[in-house]
Every structure is written in C-alpha cells, then in structure tokens.
N, C-alpha and C positions, 0 to 999 in steps of 0.2 A: 397571604399569597403563596408563601412557600409551603404551607400545609398541603397544597395540592400535590406536591412532589414527595410527600412523606411515604406513600405506598411504594413508589419507585425506589426510594432510598432504602426502605426496609427490605424490599426484594433483592436489591443489590447486596445489602449486608448479609442476608440469609444465604444467598448463592455463594458469596465469597467464603463465608464460614464453613458451609457444607463442602465446598471444594477443598479447603485447607484440611478439614477433618478427614476426608476420603484419602487424600495424599498421605497424611501421617498414618492412618490406620493400615493402608496397604504397605507402607514401609515397615511398620512394626510387625504386622501379622504375616506378610508375604515372605516367601523364601528369597534369600539374597546371598548367593554363593558365587561371587565373581571369580572367573578364571580368565587366563590370558585368551583362551579361545572364545569365550562369551563376550569379551570386550572388543573383539575385532569388528570392524565395520562389515556389514552384510549387504551384498548387492545381488539379488536374484539368484542365490545359490552358487554364485561364481566365487572362486578364490580371489581375494583382493590382490591386485597387482599395483604396487606403488603406494604412495601415501593416500589417505582418504581425503585430505584436504589439498586441493590443487588451486593454484591461483588462476582466476579467470581474467581474460582481457577486460580492460576498462570499457571497451566498446560495448559489451553487453549491458553494463550499468548505464552508460550514456544513452543508449537507445531506450532503455526502460524509463529513465528520468525524462527524456524528451517526450516519450509517449504519454506519460502521466501528465506532464506539464500541458501539452497541447490538448489532451483529452479533457482536462479539468477546465482549461480556458474555454473550450467550445461549450461546456455545460452552462456557461454564463449567457449563452445566446438564447436558450429556451425561456427563461423568465422574462428576458427582454422582449422576445417575440410575442409573448402572451399579452403584455401590457403596452406595446409600443404606441398604439393609438391614443391611450390615456395619457402617456407621458409627454407627447408632443415632439416638436422639432428639436428642441434643445437636447433631449435624451438621444435622439437619433444622431446628433453631432457627437455626443459623448461616446456612443457606441461606435461611431466611425473612427474616432481617435483610438479607442480600444482595439479595434480590428487592425488599424494601421500599426500600432505598437506590436501587436501579436504577429503580424506579417513581417515586420522588421526582424523580430526574433527568429521567425521561421526561415527567412532568407539568410540570416546570419549562420544558423545551424546548417543550412543547406550548402552555403558557400564554403564552410569550414570542413564539409565532408562528414558531419556527424550523423547524417541520415543514410550514409552508404553502408551496405551490408556486404562484407567481403568474405 
C-alpha cells in the first residue's frame, strides 16, 4: 500500500536535494562581501530610522489568531452540510453542540474586547 506513495517521496527527496545544492552552490560561487552599509535594513530606498525590529502590540497577534480559529472552525460546516441528510438527526445534534461551543468562545472573545480594533 505504501508503494503508491513512492513517487511522491522520491519527488520530495529530489526537490529537497536540489534546493540544498542550489543554496550551497550560490554561496560558494556567488560574491559575498558584507559591509556595514550592505547589512543595513532596506525599506523602499528610505534611510532607516530607529531599529529594524520593533515590538508590535499583542492585539495584532490576537486578532490574527482569532480570525484563523473562527475561520477554520467554519470550514467544518461545509463537509457537514454536504452529507447532513445521510448522517441523520444525531449528527445534527452533534453539530448543534459544536455551534454552541463555538458561539460561547465567540461571545467570550467579544465580551473580553478581543475583537475590538482600536
């Protein structure tokens, strides 16, 4: 059964080896003369003001994580909607519990102000 995956494994191995070889060849044959000017961060031709790495508010990460969380949870609805008639009433109840748990999390995030953009 695993022999069906052999071409995929071989392709993955070949692409990994070629990628590693290309990186090493470019490092060996390519010019590498670092200077202080070359190692500075570059932003649209503008002179850098301040440090290149600044701390971002946690709010950005929180919004991103909540978006991904609720977006992935909603993706569970499509397969269920396709086969809901075949699964029967018990599956409908299970999906109802799933929606209730999802909405409790949504309500909690809303009440804590995690969805507010300031």
